[in-house]
NUKE-76564 format. One record per residue (C-alpha): x, y, z; residue in three letters. Coordinates in steps of 0.5 Angstrom, whole numbers, plus 500, padded with zeros to 3 digits. Each point is the difference from the previous one (the first is absolute). Last residue first. Layout:
NUKE-76564
((X,Y,Z),"Ala")
...
//
This chain:
NUKE-76564
((408,696,387),"Phe")
((497,495,494),"His")
((507,497,497),"Ile")
((505,501,506),"Pro")
((507,502,498),"Arg")
((503,503,506),"Lys")
((505,494,501),"Asp")
((496,499,507),"Val")
((494,502,496),"Ala")
((501,493,496),"Met")
((499,496,506),"Ala")
((494,504,502),"Ala")
((497,499,493),"Glu")
((501,493,500),"Lys")
((497,499,507),"Val")
((494,504,498),"Ala")
((499,495,495),"Glu")
((498,495,506),"Ser")
((494,504,501),"His")
((497,498,494),"Thr")
((499,503,493),"Pro")
((504,497,497),"His")
((504,494,502),"Ala")
((507,500,502),"His")
((506,497,497),"Cys")
((507,501,503),"Thr")
((504,505,497),"Arg")
((498,505,505),"Ala")
((502,495,506),"Ile")
((507,498,497),"Asp")
((501,508,499),"Glu")
((498,501,508),"Ala")
((506,495,501),"Ser")
((498,493,503),"Ala")
((504,497,506),"Gly")
((496,494,500),"Phe")
((496,502,507),"Glu")
((499,507,497),"Met")
((496,497,494),"Gly")
((496,495,504),"Leu")
((499,506,505),"Ala")
((498,504,494),"Leu")
((495,495,497),"Glu")
((497,499,507),"Ala")
((499,507,502),"Ile")
((496,502,494),"Ile")
((495,494,501),"Thr")
((500,502,508),"Gly")
((499,508,498),"Ala")
((494,499,495),"Met")
((495,505,504),"Thr")
((506,504,499),"Ser")
((506,504,504),"Ile")
((506,497,499),"Val")
((508,502,502),"Ser")
((505,496,497),"Val")
((507,498,502),"Gly")
((508,499,498),"Leu")
((499,498,493),"Val")
((507,499,497),"Lys")
((501,506,495),"Asp")
((507,499,501),"Thr")
((503,507,500),"Lys")
((494,504,503),"Glu")
((497,494,504),"Asp")
((493,499,499),"Ala")
((493,503,504),"Leu")
((494,498,497),"Ile")
((494,504,501),"Lys")
((493,498,499),"Leu")
((494,505,502),"Glu")
((492,499,500),"Glu")
((496,506,502),"Lys")
((498,502,493),"Lys")
((497,493,499),"Arg")
((496,501,506),"Arg")
((497,507,498),"Gln")
((498,496,493),"Lys")
((497,494,504),"Leu")
((495,505,503),"Glu")
((498,504,494),"Glu")
((498,493,497),"Glu")
((496,498,506),"Leu")
((497,507,500),"Leu")
((498,498,492),"Lys")
((498,493,502),"Leu")
((495,503,506),"Leu")
((497,505,494),"Asp")
((499,494,496),"Ile")
((497,496,505),"Leu")
((495,506,502),"Ile")
((498,501,493),"Val")
((498,492,499),"Leu")
((496,501,506),"Met")
//
């Protein structure tokens, strides 16, 4: 039984890896002002990510404002920081 359980956990791990590959986050910002105009999120944590970015948009945040905000590592919210930094072509991890 233990062997079967281990095999199932390996399959689950592989499935989770595949799902992670399908996740995507894009931030659309004005080229001149850097103000965030919109976002596109495909993720199992999309609700959390959208909530953070919608709050920033409501208060007129720039991509730089979002990038400079503290984001916990390793979490899905860290992807928000990465995407905001990518607007200025300076992401850390991709």
